[in-house]
C-alpha positions in Angstrom: 73.3 88.4 -67.8 70.3 89.1 -70.1 67.0 88.3 -68.3 63.7 90.1 -68.5 60.6 89.4 -66.4 57.4 91.0 -67.4 53.7 90.9 -66.4 51.0 92.5 -68.5 47.9 92.0 -70.6 48.0 90.8 -74.2 47.2 93.5 -76.6 46.1 91.1 -79.3 45.7 87.3 -79.9 49.1 85.7 -80.6 50.0 85.1 -84.2 51.7 81.9 -85.1 53.8 81.1 -88.2 56.1 78.2 -89.1 59.6 78.4 -90.4 60.4 77.1 -93.9 63.0 74.6 -92.7 63.0 70.8 -93.1 61.5 70.6 -89.7 59.2 73.6 -89.4 59.5 75.6 -86.1 56.6 77.5 -84.6 57.3 81.2 -84.3 54.6 83.0 -82.3 54.5 86.8 -81.8 52.4 88.8 -79.4 52.7 92.0 -77.4 52.1 92.9 -73.8 50.9 96.1 -72.3 53.0 96.4 -69.1 51.8 99.1 -66.7 54.4 101.6 -65.6 55.0 101.8 -61.8 55.7 105.5 -61.9 54.4 107.9 -64.5 54.6 111.6 -65.2 51.8 113.9 -66.5 51.5 113.5 -70.2 53.3 110.1 -70.3 51.6 106.9 -71.3 50.4 104.6 -68.5 51.9 101.4 -70.1 54.8 100.2 -72.3 54.0 97.9 -75.2 56.6 95.1 -75.4 56.9 92.7 -78.4 57.3 89.1 -77.4 58.4 86.1 -79.5 58.0 82.4 -78.5 59.6 79.6 -80.4 58.7 75.9 -80.8 56.4 74.3 -78.2 56.2 77.6 -76.2 55.0 79.3 -79.4 52.4 76.7 -80.0 51.2 76.9 -76.4 50.9 80.7 -76.5 49.0 80.5 -79.8 46.6 77.9 -78.5 45.9 79.2 -74.9 46.7 82.9 -74.7 44.0 85.4 -75.7 43.7 89.2 -76.0 43.2 91.0 -72.7 44.6 88.1 -70.6 47.2 88.8 -67.9 50.4 86.7 -68.4 53.9 86.7 -67.0 56.9 86.2 -69.2 60.5 85.4 -68.4 62.9 85.8 -71.3 65.9 87.5 -73.0 65.9 90.9 -74.6 67.0 90.8 -78.2 67.7 93.9 -80.3 67.7 93.2 -84.1 68.4 95.4 -87.1 67.3 95.1 -90.7 67.0 97.2 -93.8 63.5 98.1 -95.0 62.5 98.3 -98.7 64.0 101.8 -99.0 67.4 100.7 -97.7 66.9 102.4 -94.3 68.3 100.6 -91.3 65.5 99.8 -88.8 65.7 98.4 -85.3 63.4 96.2 -83.3 63.4 95.1 -79.7 61.8 91.8 -78.7 61.7 89.6 -75.6 62.4 86.0 -76.5 60.4 83.7 -74.2 62.1 81.2 -71.9 59.1 80.8 -69.6 55.5 82.0 -69.8 52.7 81.7 -67.2 49.1 82.6 -66.7 49.0 85.5 -64.2 45.2 85.5 -63.5 42.8 82.7 -63.0 40.6 81.4 -65.7 37.4 82.5 -63.8 38.8 86.0 -63.4 39.5 86.3 -67.1 36.2 84.9 -68.2 34.2 87.0 -65.8 36.0 90.2 -67.0 35.7 89.4 -70.7 32.5 87.4 -70.8 34.6 84.6 -72.6 33.4 81.2 -71.4 36.4 79.0 -72.0 37.0 79.7 -75.7 40.4 78.0 -76.1 41.5 78.6 -72.5 43.9 76.1 -70.9 42.2 73.1 -69.3 42.0 73.3 -65.6 45.1 71.8 -64.0 47.4 71.9 -67.1 50.8 73.6 -66.6 51.9 76.6 -68.6 54.5 75.7 -71.2 58.0 76.2 -69.8 56.7 76.1 -66.2 56.7 73.2 -63.9 53.3 71.8 -63.0 52.1 73.3 -59.7 52.1 70.7 -56.9 49.6 70.9 -54.0 51.2 71.3 -50.6 51.3 68.1 -48.7 49.1 68.1 -45.6 50.7 67.9 -42.2 50.9 64.4 -40.7 48.3 65.0 -37.9 45.9 67.0 -39.9 43.3 65.9 -42.5 43.9 67.0 -46.1 42.3 70.4 -46.9 40.5 70.6 -50.3 41.9 73.2 -52.7 39.9 76.4 -53.0 38.3 77.2 -56.3 40.9 79.3 -58.1 43.8 76.9 -57.9 45.4 78.3 -54.7 46.2 76.1 -51.8 46.1 77.1 -48.1 49.4 77.4 -46.2 49.8 75.4 -43.1 50.6 78.1 -40.5 51.6 75.5 -37.9 54.9 74.8 -39.7 58.1 75.9 -38.1 59.5 79.2 -39.6 63.2 78.2 -39.2 64.9 78.7 -42.6 68.3 77.2 -43.4 69.8 80.5 -44.5 
């Protein structure tokens, strides 16, 4: 199984290009700074991971992801080799996106960066490759609770904790 799950901050705005085929395909590249859980003295605090998104996922990343934003990516690790102009064999490691998600609220990103909505995803729109979040249904005997400001919904603690497994 080849599955990678990362969460980190974008080190630059995503760069989109289109293939030269009969039906052009969006190819978007960006990189994430992923903090290391454990670090030794003299070692870097983060790893910088190259990410590639194709098609609609690539167009979504290009349109809504911005430098400094916290995102989560699920994908596959790909190791590629090629020859440079001098005939030397080079290797590159990329994560090819299966899913990508916002990992911080719009308000948090905007307050941290001073960016007031410049191209950010409209409130309530799902991240490409992710199902749209559905609000929790209110219990039968309780009135509906309005959603808090940052897109989180309260959990009804009166529900029975019996799980089927």
